C-alpha positions as CSV (number, residue, x, y, z in Angstrom):
1,M,-6.4,40.0,106.5
2,R,-3.0,38.4,106.2
3,L,-1.4,37.9,102.8
4,R,-0.2,34.3,102.2
5,R,3.4,33.8,101.1
6,K,3.5,32.9,97.4
7,P,6.1,30.3,96.4
8,W,7.1,32.3,93.2
9,V,7.9,35.5,95.1
10,D,11.6,34.8,95.8
11,E,12.3,34.5,92.1
12,A,9.9,37.1,90.8
13,I,11.2,39.8,93.2
14,H,14.5,39.9,91.2
15,D,12.6,41.6,88.4
16,F,13.0,44.7,90.6
17,D,16.6,44.4,91.7
18,D,17.4,48.0,90.8
19,F,15.3,49.2,93.8
20,V,14.2,46.2,95.8
21,F,16.6,44.4,98.1
22,P,15.3,41.0,99.1
23,K,16.6,38.9,101.9
24,D,18.9,36.8,99.6
25,K,20.5,40.0,98.1
26,P,20.5,42.7,100.9
27,A,21.6,46.3,100.3
28,G,25.2,47.0,101.0
29,E,27.0,50.1,102.2
30,E,27.2,51.5,98.6
31,Q,23.4,51.9,98.5
32,K,23.1,53.9,101.8
33,G,22.0,57.5,101.4
34,R,21.3,57.2,97.6
35,W,17.4,57.5,97.6
36,H,17.6,60.5,95.4
37,E,19.1,58.2,92.7
38,V,16.4,55.6,93.1
39,F,13.6,58.3,92.8
40,G,15.5,60.5,90.4
41,R,15.0,63.6,92.5
42,Q,15.8,65.3,95.8
43,A,12.7,65.2,98.1
44,P,11.7,64.2,101.6
45,L,11.6,60.5,102.2
46,Y,8.6,58.9,104.0
47,V,9.1,55.2,105.0
48,E,6.4,52.8,106.2
49,L,7.6,49.8,108.2
50,G,5.3,46.8,108.1
51,T,3.2,47.5,105.1
52,G,0.5,44.9,105.2
53,K,-1.1,45.1,101.7
54,G,0.4,48.5,101.0
55,D,-2.8,50.5,101.2
56,F,-1.5,53.2,103.5
57,I,1.7,53.9,101.6
58,S,-0.1,53.8,98.2
59,Q,-2.6,56.4,99.3
60,L,0.1,58.5,100.9
61,A,2.0,58.5,97.7
62,L,-1.0,59.5,95.7
63,R,-1.9,62.4,98.0
64,H,1.7,63.7,98.4
65,P,3.5,63.3,95.1
66,E,6.1,65.8,96.3
67,V,7.4,63.2,98.7
68,N,9.4,60.1,98.0
69,S,7.5,57.2,99.6
70,N,9.1,53.9,100.5
71,A,7.7,50.8,102.2
72,C,9.4,48.0,104.0
73,S,8.2,44.7,105.3
74,C,10.6,42.9,107.7
75,S,10.9,39.4,109.1
76,W,12.9,38.3,112.2
77,M,13.9,35.0,113.6
78,N,13.4,34.0,117.2
79,P,16.5,32.7,119.0
80,N,14.8,29.2,118.9
81,G,14.7,29.4,115.1
82,S,11.0,29.9,114.6
83,G,10.1,32.8,112.3
84,I,8.2,35.9,113.2
85,H,7.0,37.8,110.1
86,S,5.5,41.2,109.9
């Protein structure tokens, strides 16, 4: 099942600016390679691309607390300007 885009998300996401980088405020060069600061520890980093509702990464994090887990949803634009979201 697809989650519907909520109109309040673009503003509400900024409550998490210390570790979430939304499309209107992307991460810069100074954030690269600093995951240990975000998580507060040195550990392997597992990344899920295209998270859906986040069930997989949530369960992974619960089962493997020794790992830093991160999830990312991305959206792309077609050359004709129509959006493709994942």
